[in-house]
py3Dmol code that shows the C-alpha trace and the ligand (Angstrom):
import py3Dmol

protein = """\
ATOM      1  CA  MET A   1     118.833 202.092 -51.377  1.00  0.00           C
ATOM      2  CA  GLN A   2     117.469 198.709 -52.636  1.00  0.00           C
ATOM      3  CA  GLU A   3     119.879 195.924 -53.269  1.00  0.00           C
ATOM      4  CA  PHE A   4     119.438 195.588 -57.069  1.00  0.00           C
ATOM      5  CA  SER A   5     120.732 192.068 -57.515  1.00  0.00           C
ATOM      6  CA  ARG A   6     117.616 190.566 -55.772  1.00  0.00           C
ATOM      7  CA  TYR A   7     115.528 191.750 -58.692  1.00  0.00           C
ATOM      8  CA  GLU A   8     117.915 190.631 -61.496  1.00  0.00           C
ATOM      9  CA  ARG A   9     115.411 188.042 -63.040  1.00  0.00           C
ATOM     10  CA  GLN A  10     113.136 191.225 -63.387  1.00  0.00           C
ATOM     11  CA  TRP A  11     115.262 193.985 -64.726  1.00  0.00           C
ATOM     12  CA  ILE A  12     117.111 191.615 -67.219  1.00  0.00           C
ATOM     13  CA  LEU A  13     113.705 191.443 -68.944  1.00  0.00           C
ATOM     14  CA  LYS A  14     114.375 194.142 -71.768  1.00  0.00           C
ATOM     15  CA  GLU A  15     110.793 195.463 -71.191  1.00  0.00           C
ATOM     16  CA  ILE A  16     111.879 196.715 -67.722  1.00  0.00           C
ATOM     17  CA  GLY A  17     115.563 197.011 -67.598  1.00  0.00           C
ATOM     18  CA  ARG A  18     117.630 198.831 -64.747  1.00  0.00           C
ATOM     19  CA  GLU A  19     115.897 202.070 -65.307  1.00  0.00           C
ATOM     20  CA  GLY A  20     112.475 200.492 -64.955  1.00  0.00           C
ATOM     21  CA  GLN A  21     113.581 198.858 -61.753  1.00  0.00           C
ATOM     22  CA  ALA A  22     114.849 202.003 -60.488  1.00  0.00           C
ATOM     23  CA  ARG A  23     111.328 203.632 -61.266  1.00  0.00           C
ATOM     24  CA  LEU A  24     109.494 200.843 -59.441  1.00  0.00           C
ATOM     25  CA  ALA A  25     111.774 201.675 -56.332  1.00  0.00           C
ATOM     26  CA  ARG A  26     110.766 205.296 -56.513  1.00  0.00           C
ATOM     27  CA  SER A  27     106.974 204.455 -56.870  1.00  0.00           C
ATOM     28  CA  LYS A  28     104.245 204.477 -54.275  1.00  0.00           C
ATOM     29  CA  VAL A  29     101.280 202.107 -54.781  1.00  0.00           C
ATOM     30  CA  ALA A  30      98.068 201.994 -52.557  1.00  0.00           C
ATOM     31  CA  VAL A  31      96.492 198.605 -52.544  1.00  0.00           C
ATOM     32  CA  MET A  32      92.849 199.232 -51.275  1.00  0.00           C
ATOM     33  CA  GLY A  33      91.403 196.173 -49.691  1.00  0.00           C
ATOM     34  CA  LEU A  34      93.460 193.119 -48.774  1.00  0.00           C
ATOM     35  CA  GLY A  35      91.237 190.155 -49.594  1.00  0.00           C
ATOM     36  CA  ALA A  36      92.112 187.743 -52.437  1.00  0.00           C
ATOM     37  CA  LEU A  37      92.895 190.248 -55.133  1.00  0.00           C
ATOM     38  CA  GLY A  38      94.510 192.791 -52.759  1.00  0.00           C
ATOM     39  CA  SER A  39      96.783 190.134 -50.966  1.00  0.00           C
ATOM     40  CA  VAL A  40      98.013 188.728 -54.229  1.00  0.00           C
ATOM     41  CA  SER A  41      98.737 192.118 -55.822  1.00  0.00           C
ATOM     42  CA  ALA A  42     100.453 193.348 -52.641  1.00  0.00           C
ATOM     43  CA  ASN A  43     102.531 190.226 -52.638  1.00  0.00           C
ATOM     44  CA  LEU A  44     103.708 190.510 -56.206  1.00  0.00           C
ATOM     45  CA  LEU A  45     104.372 194.367 -56.032  1.00  0.00           C
ATOM     46  CA  ALA A  46     106.556 194.055 -52.674  1.00  0.00           C
ATOM     47  CA  ARG A  47     108.554 191.268 -54.394  1.00  0.00           C
ATOM     48  CA  ALA A  48     108.868 193.233 -57.300  1.00  0.00           C
ATOM     49  CA  GLY A  49     110.496 196.178 -55.542  1.00  0.00           C
ATOM     50  CA  VAL A  50     107.851 198.879 -55.591  1.00  0.00           C
ATOM     51  CA  GLY A  51     109.454 201.013 -53.065  1.00  0.00           C
ATOM     52  CA  ASN A  52     106.604 202.319 -51.208  1.00  0.00           C
ATOM     53  CA  LEU A  53     103.414 200.302 -50.394  1.00  0.00           C
ATOM     54  CA  LEU A  54     100.253 201.452 -48.750  1.00  0.00           C
ATOM     55  CA  LEU A  55      98.139 198.678 -47.496  1.00  0.00           C
ATOM     56  CA  ILE A  56      94.571 199.641 -46.564  1.00  0.00           C
ATOM     57  CA  ASP A  57      91.861 197.380 -45.157  1.00  0.00           C
ATOM     58  CA  ARG A  58      89.078 197.499 -42.624  1.00  0.00           C
ATOM     59  CA  ASP A  59      88.699 193.880 -41.745  1.00  0.00           C
ATOM     60  CA  PHE A  60      90.590 191.130 -39.685  1.00  0.00           C
ATOM     61  CA  VAL A  61      91.531 187.726 -40.893  1.00  0.00           C
ATOM     62  CA  GLU A  62      89.293 184.815 -40.463  1.00  0.00           C
ATOM     63  CA  LEU A  63      89.744 181.188 -41.268  1.00  0.00           C
ATOM     64  CA  ASN A  64      87.528 181.226 -44.308  1.00  0.00           C
ATOM     65  CA  ASN A  65      89.826 183.700 -45.802  1.00  0.00           C
ATOM     66  CA  LEU A  66      92.726 181.226 -46.003  1.00  0.00           C
ATOM     67  CA  GLN A  67      91.430 179.387 -48.968  1.00  0.00           C
ATOM     68  CA  ARG A  68      92.329 182.297 -51.350  1.00  0.00           C
ATOM     69  CA  GLN A  69      94.106 185.183 -49.379  1.00  0.00           C
ATOM     70  CA  ILE A  70      97.691 184.138 -49.603  1.00  0.00           C
ATOM     71  CA  LEU A  71      99.230 186.595 -47.200  1.00  0.00           C
ATOM     72  CA  TYR A  72      97.503 185.143 -44.088  1.00  0.00           C
ATOM     73  CA  GLU A  73      98.076 182.017 -41.977  1.00  0.00           C
ATOM     74  CA  GLU A  74      96.115 180.089 -39.334  1.00  0.00           C
ATOM     75  CA  GLN A  75      97.819 182.060 -36.540  1.00  0.00           C
ATOM     76  CA  ASP A  76      96.647 185.215 -38.111  1.00  0.00           C
ATOM     77  CA  ALA A  77      93.014 184.253 -37.900  1.00  0.00           C
ATOM     78  CA  ARG A  78      93.476 182.929 -34.349  1.00  0.00           C
ATOM     79  CA  GLU A  79      94.757 186.150 -33.208  1.00  0.00           C
ATOM     80  CA  ASN A  80      92.180 188.211 -35.044  1.00  0.00           C
ATOM     81  CA  LEU A  81      94.926 190.274 -36.586  1.00  0.00           C
ATOM     82  CA  PRO A  82      93.644 193.070 -38.865  1.00  0.00           C
ATOM     83  CA  LYS A  83      94.407 192.164 -42.557  1.00  0.00           C
ATOM     84  CA  ALA A  84      96.644 195.469 -43.069  1.00  0.00           C
ATOM     85  CA  VAL A  85      98.732 194.408 -39.982  1.00  0.00           C
ATOM     86  CA  ALA A  86      99.115 190.910 -40.891  1.00  0.00           C
ATOM     87  CA  ALA A  87      99.817 191.674 -44.560  1.00  0.00           C
ATOM     88  CA  ARG A  88     102.595 194.287 -43.562  1.00  0.00           C
ATOM     89  CA  GLU A  89     104.138 191.825 -41.027  1.00  0.00           C
ATOM     90  CA  LYS A  90     104.334 189.093 -43.724  1.00  0.00           C
ATOM     91  CA  LEU A  91     105.517 191.364 -46.470  1.00  0.00           C
ATOM     92  CA  SER A  92     108.192 193.042 -44.422  1.00  0.00           C
ATOM     93  CA  ARG A  93     109.582 189.549 -43.886  1.00  0.00           C
ATOM     94  CA  VAL A  94     109.559 188.963 -47.760  1.00  0.00           C
ATOM     95  CA  ASN A  95     111.241 192.310 -48.636  1.00  0.00           C
ATOM     96  CA  SER A  96     112.736 194.230 -45.829  1.00  0.00           C
ATOM     97  CA  GLU A  97     114.145 196.896 -48.241  1.00  0.00           C
ATOM     98  CA  ILE A  98     110.904 198.547 -49.293  1.00  0.00           C
ATOM     99  CA  ARG A  99     108.657 200.834 -47.148  1.00  0.00           C
ATOM    100  CA  ILE A 100     105.311 199.290 -46.165  1.00  0.00           C
ATOM    101  CA  GLU A 101     102.610 201.298 -44.379  1.00  0.00           C
ATOM    102  CA  SER A 102      99.441 199.857 -43.235  1.00  0.00           C
ATOM    103  CA  GLU A 103      96.123 201.400 -42.375  1.00  0.00           C
ATOM    104  CA  VAL A 104      93.433 199.637 -40.443  1.00  0.00           C
ATOM    105  CA  ALA A 105      90.870 201.894 -41.768  1.00  0.00           C
ATOM    106  CA  ASP A 106      87.543 202.122 -43.796  1.00  0.00           C
ATOM    107  CA  ILE A 107      87.830 204.211 -46.965  1.00  0.00           C
ATOM    108  CA  ASN A 108      85.037 206.766 -47.188  1.00  0.00           C
ATOM    109  CA  SER A 109      84.656 210.206 -48.471  1.00  0.00           C
ATOM    110  CA  GLU A 110      86.044 211.860 -45.255  1.00  0.00           C
ATOM    111  CA  THR A 111      89.253 209.649 -45.104  1.00  0.00           C
ATOM    112  CA  ILE A 112      90.177 208.955 -48.822  1.00  0.00           C
ATOM    113  CA  GLU A 113      91.956 212.277 -49.479  1.00  0.00           C
ATOM    114  CA  GLU A 114      94.217 211.990 -46.371  1.00  0.00           C
ATOM    115  CA  LEU A 115      94.867 208.341 -46.835  1.00  0.00           C
ATOM    116  CA  LEU A 116      95.903 208.518 -50.458  1.00  0.00           C
ATOM    117  CA  LYS A 117      98.227 211.586 -50.339  1.00  0.00           C
ATOM    118  CA  GLY A 118     101.313 211.052 -52.381  1.00  0.00           C
ATOM    119  CA  VAL A 119     100.248 207.730 -54.082  1.00  0.00           C
ATOM    120  CA  HIS A 120     101.148 207.130 -57.808  1.00  0.00           C
ATOM    121  CA  LEU A 121      98.792 204.412 -58.488  1.00  0.00           C
ATOM    122  CA  ILE A 122      95.814 202.781 -56.946  1.00  0.00           C
ATOM    123  CA  VAL A 123      95.116 198.955 -57.090  1.00  0.00           C
ATOM    124  CA  ASP A 124      91.622 198.038 -56.489  1.00  0.00           C
ATOM    125  CA  GLY A 125      91.103 194.999 -53.993  1.00  0.00           C
ATOM    126  CA  THR A 126      87.890 196.091 -52.716  1.00  0.00           C
ATOM    127  CA  ASP A 127      84.816 194.044 -52.732  1.00  0.00           C
ATOM    128  CA  ASN A 128      82.115 196.791 -53.311  1.00  0.00           C
ATOM    129  CA  PHE A 129      81.040 199.364 -55.742  1.00  0.00           C
ATOM    130  CA  GLU A 130      80.506 202.166 -53.399  1.00  0.00           C
ATOM    131  CA  THR A 131      84.161 202.199 -52.497  1.00  0.00           C
ATOM    132  CA  ARG A 132      85.140 201.797 -56.185  1.00  0.00           C
ATOM    133  CA  PHE A 133      82.985 204.865 -57.256  1.00  0.00           C
ATOM    134  CA  LEU A 134      84.876 206.831 -54.593  1.00  0.00           C
ATOM    135  CA  ILE A 135      88.141 205.625 -55.754  1.00  0.00           C
ATOM    136  CA  ASN A 136      87.143 206.584 -59.252  1.00  0.00           C
ATOM    137  CA  ASP A 137      86.331 210.134 -58.317  1.00  0.00           C
ATOM    138  CA  TYR A 138      89.562 210.554 -56.364  1.00  0.00           C
ATOM    139  CA  SER A 139      91.350 209.209 -59.407  1.00  0.00           C
ATOM    140  CA  LEU A 140      89.529 211.808 -61.933  1.00  0.00           C
ATOM    141  CA  LYS A 141      90.034 214.687 -59.449  1.00  0.00           C
ATOM    142  CA  PHE A 142      93.745 214.082 -58.554  1.00  0.00           C
ATOM    143  CA  ARG A 143      94.603 212.436 -61.900  1.00  0.00           C
ATOM    144  CA  ILE A 144      95.886 209.265 -60.449  1.00  0.00           C
ATOM    145  CA  PRO A 145      95.177 206.058 -62.416  1.00  0.00           C
ATOM    146  CA  TRP A 146      93.721 203.030 -60.746  1.00  0.00           C
ATOM    147  CA  ILE A 147      93.215 199.378 -61.563  1.00  0.00           C
ATOM    148  CA  TYR A 148      89.838 197.983 -61.255  1.00  0.00           C
ATOM    149  CA  GLY A 149      89.521 194.363 -60.456  1.00  0.00           C
ATOM    150  CA  GLY A 150      86.690 192.065 -59.318  1.00  0.00           C
ATOM    151  CA  ALA A 151      86.090 188.473 -59.115  1.00  0.00           C
ATOM    152  CA  VAL A 152      83.132 186.250 -58.130  1.00  0.00           C
ATOM    153  CA  ARG A 153      82.333 182.386 -58.615  1.00  0.00           C
ATOM    154  CA  THR A 154      84.708 181.319 -61.441  1.00  0.00           C
ATOM    155  CA  GLU A 155      84.770 184.805 -63.345  1.00  0.00           C
ATOM    156  CA  GLY A 156      86.710 188.046 -63.017  1.00  0.00           C
ATOM    157  CA  MET A 157      87.508 191.309 -64.750  1.00  0.00           C
ATOM    158  CA  SER A 158      90.247 193.777 -64.844  1.00  0.00           C
ATOM    159  CA  TYR A 159      90.448 197.430 -66.321  1.00  0.00           C
ATOM    160  CA  PHE A 160      93.109 199.918 -66.020  1.00  0.00           C
ATOM    161  CA  ILE A 161      91.816 203.482 -65.754  1.00  0.00           C
ATOM    162  CA  PHE A 162      93.677 206.570 -67.050  1.00  0.00           C
ATOM    163  CA  PRO A 163      91.946 209.430 -65.590  1.00  0.00           C
ATOM    164  CA  HIS A 164      90.815 211.826 -68.491  1.00  0.00           C
ATOM    165  CA  GLU A 165      92.384 209.771 -71.139  1.00  0.00           C
ATOM    166  CA  GLY A 166      89.934 206.884 -71.508  1.00  0.00           C
ATOM    167  CA  PRO A 167      86.639 206.004 -70.181  1.00  0.00           C
ATOM    168  CA  CYS A 168      86.374 205.722 -66.173  1.00  0.00           C
ATOM    169  CA  LEU A 169      84.358 203.256 -64.108  1.00  0.00           C
ATOM    170  CA  ARG A 170      81.339 205.623 -64.189  1.00  0.00           C
ATOM    171  CA  CYS A 171      81.581 206.044 -67.959  1.00  0.00           C
ATOM    172  CA  LEU A 172      81.203 202.216 -67.814  1.00  0.00           C
ATOM    173  CA  PHE A 173      78.522 201.843 -65.099  1.00  0.00           C
ATOM    174  CA  PRO A 174      76.666 205.240 -64.878  1.00  0.00           C
ATOM    175  CA  GLU A 175      75.490 204.266 -61.406  1.00  0.00           C
ATOM    176  CA  PRO A 176      76.657 201.707 -58.870  1.00  0.00           C
ATOM    177  CA  PRO A 177      74.700 198.355 -59.209  1.00  0.00           C
ATOM    178  CA  ALA A 178      71.480 198.347 -57.084  1.00  0.00           C
ATOM    179  CA  VAL A 179      71.976 197.234 -53.570  1.00  0.00           C
ATOM    180  CA  GLY A 180      71.543 193.428 -53.393  1.00  0.00           C
ATOM    181  CA  SER A 181      71.754 192.969 -57.202  1.00  0.00           C
ATOM    182  CA  GLN A 182      75.243 191.937 -57.253  1.00  0.00           C
ATOM    183  CA  GLN A 183      76.336 188.413 -56.518  1.00  0.00           C
ATOM    184  CA  THR A 184      79.025 188.384 -53.643  1.00  0.00           C
ATOM    185  CA  CYS A 185      81.695 185.928 -52.872  1.00  0.00           C
ATOM    186  CA  ASP A 186      80.005 185.430 -49.474  1.00  0.00           C
ATOM    187  CA  GLN A 187      76.775 184.227 -51.220  1.00  0.00           C
ATOM    188  CA  VAL A 188      77.965 182.334 -54.285  1.00  0.00           C
ATOM    189  CA  GLY A 189      81.422 181.505 -53.580  1.00  0.00           C
ATOM    190  CA  ILE A 190      84.784 182.264 -55.255  1.00  0.00           C
ATOM    191  CA  LEU A 191      87.305 180.141 -57.080  1.00  0.00           C
ATOM    192  CA  ALA A 192      90.799 181.014 -55.540  1.00  0.00           C
ATOM    193  CA  PRO A 193      92.648 180.806 -58.868  1.00  0.00           C
ATOM    194  CA  VAL A 194      90.446 183.332 -60.537  1.00  0.00           C
ATOM    195  CA  THR A 195      91.411 185.903 -58.108  1.00  0.00           C
ATOM    196  CA  HIS A 196      95.062 185.032 -58.371  1.00  0.00           C
ATOM    197  CA  LEU A 197      94.798 185.515 -62.112  1.00  0.00           C
ATOM    198  CA  ILE A 198      92.823 188.779 -62.041  1.00  0.00           C
ATOM    199  CA  ALA A 199      95.298 190.123 -59.377  1.00  0.00           C
ATOM    200  CA  SER A 200      98.009 189.126 -61.684  1.00  0.00           C
ATOM    201  CA  PHE A 201      96.613 191.067 -64.398  1.00  0.00           C
ATOM    202  CA  GLN A 202      96.499 193.952 -62.092  1.00  0.00           C
ATOM    203  CA  ALA A 203     100.006 193.719 -60.836  1.00  0.00           C
ATOM    204  CA  THR A 204     101.277 193.196 -64.461  1.00  0.00           C
ATOM    205  CA  GLU A 205      99.773 196.448 -65.614  1.00  0.00           C
ATOM    206  CA  ALA A 206     100.909 198.099 -62.529  1.00  0.00           C
ATOM    207  CA  ILE A 207     104.576 197.044 -63.137  1.00  0.00           C
ATOM    208  CA  LYS A 208     104.211 198.369 -66.723  1.00  0.00           C
ATOM    209  CA  TYR A 209     103.022 201.657 -65.720  1.00  0.00           C
ATOM    210  CA  LEU A 210     105.402 202.204 -62.872  1.00  0.00           C
ATOM    211  CA  ALA A 211     108.283 200.985 -64.804  1.00  0.00           C
ATOM    212  CA  GLY A 212     107.733 203.868 -67.396  1.00  0.00           C
ATOM    213  CA  CYS A 213     105.781 201.665 -70.047  1.00  0.00           C
ATOM    214  CA  ALA A 214     102.450 203.288 -69.889  1.00  0.00           C
ATOM    215  CA  GLU A 215     102.167 202.813 -73.661  1.00  0.00           C
ATOM    216  CA  ASP A 216     102.116 199.106 -73.107  1.00  0.00           C
ATOM    217  CA  VAL A 217      99.255 199.205 -70.544  1.00  0.00           C
ATOM    218  CA  GLU A 218      96.359 197.291 -71.742  1.00  0.00           C
ATOM    219  CA  ARG A 219      93.584 199.705 -72.404  1.00  0.00           C
ATOM    220  CA  ARG A 220      90.813 197.242 -72.760  1.00  0.00           C
ATOM    221  CA  LEU A 221      88.773 195.437 -70.237  1.00  0.00           C
ATOM    222  CA  TRP A 222      89.565 191.926 -69.745  1.00  0.00           C
ATOM    223  CA  LYS A 223      86.931 189.302 -68.699  1.00  0.00           C
ATOM    224  CA  VAL A 224      87.550 185.804 -67.820  1.00  0.00           C
ATOM    225  CA  ASP A 225      85.784 182.720 -66.882  1.00  0.00           C
ATOM    226  CA  LEU A 226      88.495 180.454 -65.683  1.00  0.00           C
ATOM    227  CA  TRP A 227      86.404 177.460 -65.105  1.00  0.00           C
ATOM    228  CA  SER A 228      85.346 177.196 -68.911  1.00  0.00           C
ATOM    229  CA  ARG A 229      88.650 178.943 -70.046  1.00  0.00           C
ATOM    230  CA  ARG A 230      86.793 181.895 -71.701  1.00  0.00           C
ATOM    231  CA  PHE A 231      88.928 185.027 -72.058  1.00  0.00           C
ATOM    232  CA  ARG A 232      87.668 188.173 -73.706  1.00  0.00           C
ATOM    233  CA  ALA A 233      88.884 191.595 -74.063  1.00  0.00           C
ATOM    234  CA  VAL A 234      86.464 194.472 -74.633  1.00  0.00           C
ATOM    235  CA  SER A 235      87.397 197.789 -76.151  1.00  0.00           C
ATOM    236  CA  MET A 236      86.252 200.768 -74.292  1.00  0.00           C
ATOM    237  CA  GLU A 237      86.687 203.212 -76.980  1.00  0.00           C
ATOM    238  CA  PRO A 238      82.996 203.450 -77.886  1.00  0.00           C
ATOM    239  CA  LEU A 239      82.408 204.759 -74.563  1.00  0.00           C
ATOM    240  CA  LYS A 240      84.390 207.734 -75.170  1.00  0.00           C
ATOM    241  CA  LYS A 241      81.688 209.295 -77.142  1.00  0.00           C
ATOM    242  CA  ASN A 242      79.334 209.433 -74.139  1.00  0.00           C
ATOM    243  CA  PRO A 243      81.614 210.487 -71.113  1.00  0.00           C
ATOM    244  CA  CYS A 244      80.252 210.684 -67.464  1.00  0.00           C
ATOM    245  CA  SER A 245      79.733 213.970 -65.602  1.00  0.00           C
ATOM    246  CA  GLY A 246      83.105 213.303 -63.813  1.00  0.00           C
ATOM    247  CA  CYS A 247      85.114 213.084 -67.081  1.00  0.00           C
ATOM    248  CA  ARG A 248      83.136 215.857 -68.870  1.00  0.00           C
ATOM    249  CA  GLN A 249      82.630 218.585 -66.088  1.00  0.00           C
ATOM    250  CA  GLU A 250      84.736 217.384 -63.058  1.00  0.00           C
ATOM    251  CA  ASP A 251      81.631 216.436 -61.007  1.00  0.00           C
ATOM    252  CA  TYR A 252      82.572 214.174 -58.234  1.00  0.00           C
ATOM    253  CA  PRO A 253      79.525 213.322 -56.106  1.00  0.00           C
ATOM    254  CA  TYR A 254      80.981 210.196 -54.415  1.00  0.00           C
ATOM    255  CA  LEU A 255      84.076 212.418 -53.244  1.00  0.00           C
ATOM    256  CA  ASN A 256      81.781 215.171 -52.186  1.00  0.00           C
ATOM    257  CA  GLN A 257      79.165 213.259 -50.284  1.00  0.00           C
ATOM    258  CA  THR A 258      78.911 213.842 -46.468  1.00  0.00           C
ATOM    259  CA  LEU A 259      78.454 210.900 -44.601  1.00  0.00           C
ATOM    260  CA  SER A 260      74.977 211.310 -43.459  1.00  0.00           C
ATOM    261  CA  THR A 261      74.679 208.298 -41.195  1.00  0.00           C
ATOM    262  CA  ARG A 262      77.296 206.773 -38.968  1.00  0.00           C
ATOM    263  CA  THR A 263      75.858 203.497 -39.654  1.00  0.00           C
ATOM    264  CA  VAL A 264      76.625 201.721 -42.936  1.00  0.00           C
ATOM    265  CA  LYS A 265      75.289 198.322 -44.045  1.00  0.00           C
ATOM    266  CA  LEU A 266      78.001 196.186 -45.660  1.00  0.00           C
ATOM    267  CA  CYS A 267      76.224 194.813 -48.534  1.00  0.00           C
ATOM    268  CA  GLY A 268      76.423 191.033 -49.028  1.00  0.00           C
ATOM    269  CA  ARG A 269      78.885 190.710 -46.192  1.00  0.00           C
ATOM    270  CA  ASN A 270      75.974 190.187 -43.532  1.00  0.00           C
ATOM    271  CA  ALA A 271      77.380 192.954 -41.580  1.00  0.00           C
ATOM    272  CA  VAL A 272      76.788 196.637 -40.383  1.00  0.00           C
ATOM    273  CA  GLN A 273      79.430 199.017 -39.746  1.00  0.00           C
ATOM    274  CA  ILE A 274      78.921 201.824 -37.014  1.00  0.00           C
ATOM    275  CA  TYR A 275      81.147 204.699 -36.479  1.00  0.00           C
ATOM    276  CA  ARG A 276      81.491 205.782 -32.809  1.00  0.00           C
ATOM    277  CA  LYS A 277      80.739 209.316 -31.865  1.00  0.00           C
ATOM    278  CA  ASN A 278      83.478 209.943 -29.704  1.00  0.00           C
ATOM    279  CA  PRO A 279      86.396 207.435 -30.548  1.00  0.00           C
ATOM    280  CA  GLU A 280      88.903 209.204 -28.269  1.00  0.00           C
ATOM    281  CA  ASP A 281      86.937 207.978 -25.212  1.00  0.00           C
ATOM    282  CA  LEU A 282      87.502 204.384 -26.196  1.00  0.00           C
ATOM    283  CA  ASP A 283      89.143 202.037 -23.696  1.00  0.00           C
ATOM    284  CA  LEU A 284      89.398 198.699 -25.036  1.00  0.00           C
ATOM    285  CA  ARG A 285      90.915 197.072 -21.890  1.00  0.00           C
ATOM    286  CA  GLY A 286      88.184 198.294 -19.824  1.00  0.00           C
ATOM    287  CA  LEU A 287      85.637 197.362 -22.372  1.00  0.00           C
ATOM    288  CA  ALA A 288      87.030 193.705 -22.672  1.00  0.00           C
ATOM    289  CA  ALA A 289      86.846 193.270 -18.713  1.00  0.00           C
ATOM    290  CA  ARG A 290      83.260 194.871 -18.889  1.00  0.00           C
ATOM    291  CA  LEU A 291      82.234 192.424 -21.613  1.00  0.00           C
ATOM    292  CA  LEU A 292      83.782 189.223 -20.409  1.00  0.00           C
ATOM    293  CA  PRO A 293      80.680 188.078 -18.529  1.00  0.00           C
ATOM    294  CA  LYS A 294      78.390 188.464 -21.551  1.00  0.00           C
ATOM    295  CA  GLY A 295      80.305 186.423 -24.091  1.00  0.00           C
ATOM    296  CA  ALA A 296      83.637 185.230 -25.505  1.00  0.00           C
ATOM    297  CA  VAL A 297      86.019 188.217 -25.740  1.00  0.00           C
ATOM    298  CA  THR A 298      89.288 188.355 -27.455  1.00  0.00           C
ATOM    299  CA  LEU A 299      91.491 191.344 -27.331  1.00  0.00           C
ATOM    300  CA  ASN A 300      94.658 192.366 -29.273  1.00  0.00           C
ATOM    301  CA  PRO A 301      96.393 195.746 -29.630  1.00  0.00           C
ATOM    302  CA  TYR A 302      94.053 196.730 -32.680  1.00  0.00           C
ATOM    303  CA  LEU A 303      90.641 195.388 -31.826  1.00  0.00           C
ATOM    304  CA  LEU A 304      88.461 193.719 -29.460  1.00  0.00           C
ATOM    305  CA  LYS A 305      86.042 190.990 -30.561  1.00  0.00           C
ATOM    306  CA  VAL A 306      83.036 189.701 -28.578  1.00  0.00           C
ATOM    307  CA  SER A 307      80.795 186.726 -29.806  1.00  0.00           C
ATOM    308  CA  ALA A 308      77.378 187.101 -28.932  1.00  0.00           C
ATOM    309  CA  GLN A 309      75.901 184.158 -30.838  1.00  0.00           C
ATOM    310  CA  PRO A 310      74.650 184.358 -33.704  1.00  0.00           C
ATOM    311  CA  TYR A 311      76.327 187.847 -33.852  1.00  0.00           C
ATOM    312  CA  GLU A 312      79.929 189.032 -33.450  1.00  0.00           C
ATOM    313  CA  ILE A 313      80.743 192.597 -32.600  1.00  0.00           C
ATOM    314  CA  THR A 314      84.222 193.959 -33.299  1.00  0.00           C
ATOM    315  CA  VAL A 315      85.423 197.298 -31.927  1.00  0.00           C
ATOM    316  CA  PHE A 316      88.585 198.608 -33.638  1.00  0.00           C
ATOM    317  CA  SER A 317      90.972 200.906 -31.751  1.00  0.00           C
ATOM    318  CA  ASN A 318      89.942 203.916 -33.950  1.00  0.00           C
ATOM    319  CA  GLY A 319      86.417 203.623 -32.690  1.00  0.00           C
ATOM    320  CA  ARG A 320      84.928 201.744 -35.638  1.00  0.00           C
ATOM    321  CA  VAL A 321      82.696 199.054 -34.866  1.00  0.00           C
ATOM    322  CA  MET A 322      81.645 196.189 -37.098  1.00  0.00           C
ATOM    323  CA  VAL A 323      78.564 193.966 -36.204  1.00  0.00           C
ATOM    324  CA  LYS A 324      78.473 190.641 -38.027  1.00  0.00           C
ATOM    325  CA  GLY A 325      75.705 188.310 -38.353  1.00  0.00           C
ATOM    326  CA  THR A 326      72.814 190.993 -39.402  1.00  0.00           C
ATOM    327  CA  GLU A 327      72.315 193.382 -42.240  1.00  0.00           C
ATOM    328  CA  ASP A 328      69.468 195.080 -40.221  1.00  0.00           C
ATOM    329  CA  GLU A 329      70.853 198.426 -39.142  1.00  0.00           C
ATOM    330  CA  ASN A 330      68.532 198.584 -36.148  1.00  0.00           C
ATOM    331  CA  LYS A 331      69.310 195.387 -34.869  1.00  0.00           C
ATOM    332  CA  ALA A 332      73.085 196.242 -35.092  1.00  0.00           C
ATOM    333  CA  LYS A 333      72.447 199.491 -33.398  1.00  0.00           C
ATOM    334  CA  SER A 334      70.730 197.837 -30.547  1.00  0.00           C
ATOM    335  CA  LEU A 335      73.431 195.339 -30.151  1.00  0.00           C
ATOM    336  CA  TYR A 336      75.957 198.255 -30.090  1.00  0.00           C
ATOM    337  CA  ALA A 337      74.121 199.942 -27.411  1.00  0.00           C
ATOM    338  CA  GLN A 338      73.634 196.723 -25.435  1.00  0.00           C
ATOM    339  CA  TYR A 339      77.443 195.699 -25.505  1.00  0.00           C
ATOM    340  CA  ILE A 340      79.346 198.871 -26.078  1.00  0.00           C
ATOM    341  CA  GLY A 341      77.163 201.623 -24.990  1.00  0.00           C
ATOM    342  CA  THR A 342      76.994 205.178 -26.323  1.00  0.00           C
TER     343      THR A 342
END
"""
ligand_1 = """\
1
ZN
Zn 83.937 208.802 -66.659
"""
view = py3Dmol.view(width=600, height=400)
view.addModel(protein, "pdb")
view.setStyle({"model": 0}, {"cartoon": {"style": "trace"}})
view.addModel(ligand_1, "xyz")
view.setStyle({"model": 1}, {"stick": {}})
view.zoomTo()
view.show()
């Protein structure tokens, strides 16, 4: 049972009230991706008293995250802590009365259904459209709303998607943008306050929805350029005339796709991800000892990282491998073979 008084400044708001606060306590929210957007959303939702938070991220903390990703500190980067773990530890200290689960995992068509079981709302903190289209399919199929958010340079946008009630992401963008056509924060930069603003939009709409005020949720898409203070709300109503195949006939290609390859280029991140065939064979300690002569090795309970300049190879305990420093899948595979073996 949560201590109600800690949320007093929130539930005395007539929009929320004690009933709204109690609803928040019964809710389960998944925050997918714990970069700038996800860490701000997770922070606000934990402090607001959302009773169950599921934090999902595939990456670990690096020094260049700290400019905007408010849940992390220098020590987390030094220890190469997975973001999901660092975020859970931090938020558990902020609010010990809520339940916080974390998953150091990649979200794909094989993992999403198991990961998101029992979730009432999904908050988007991802940085790529492949994952967002997958979340969108999941949302339509299981009728779980989600809140799209994106930010790059000084701009951002946010849109609350009610499955089968209003236009979804695929109604808005029939196809994911072509690979390489999108600017990414890695390439063109990101102003931290814009990510905080967009995540605050997302968290506000999440609180409205979870507190039982779905009728107050903003149905328009919000676009912001914070540098030039341009704010724009775009009605999605016209898109209702031409729904996507997911909204029209329950066609979910992103959810149904099989992973044809075990190697995935992480676009705009200058990294390739490889799934190990037999993750159960993995012995991180043994591997660390073997790799020590080949480069600087760091090991924690969640991952092993080896620096092989100009590359960096990270092996997660569930067998997922991330090669940073290249987008060439063949180069990544050969580094994998050279350092990790088959
Ligand atoms: Zn649609």
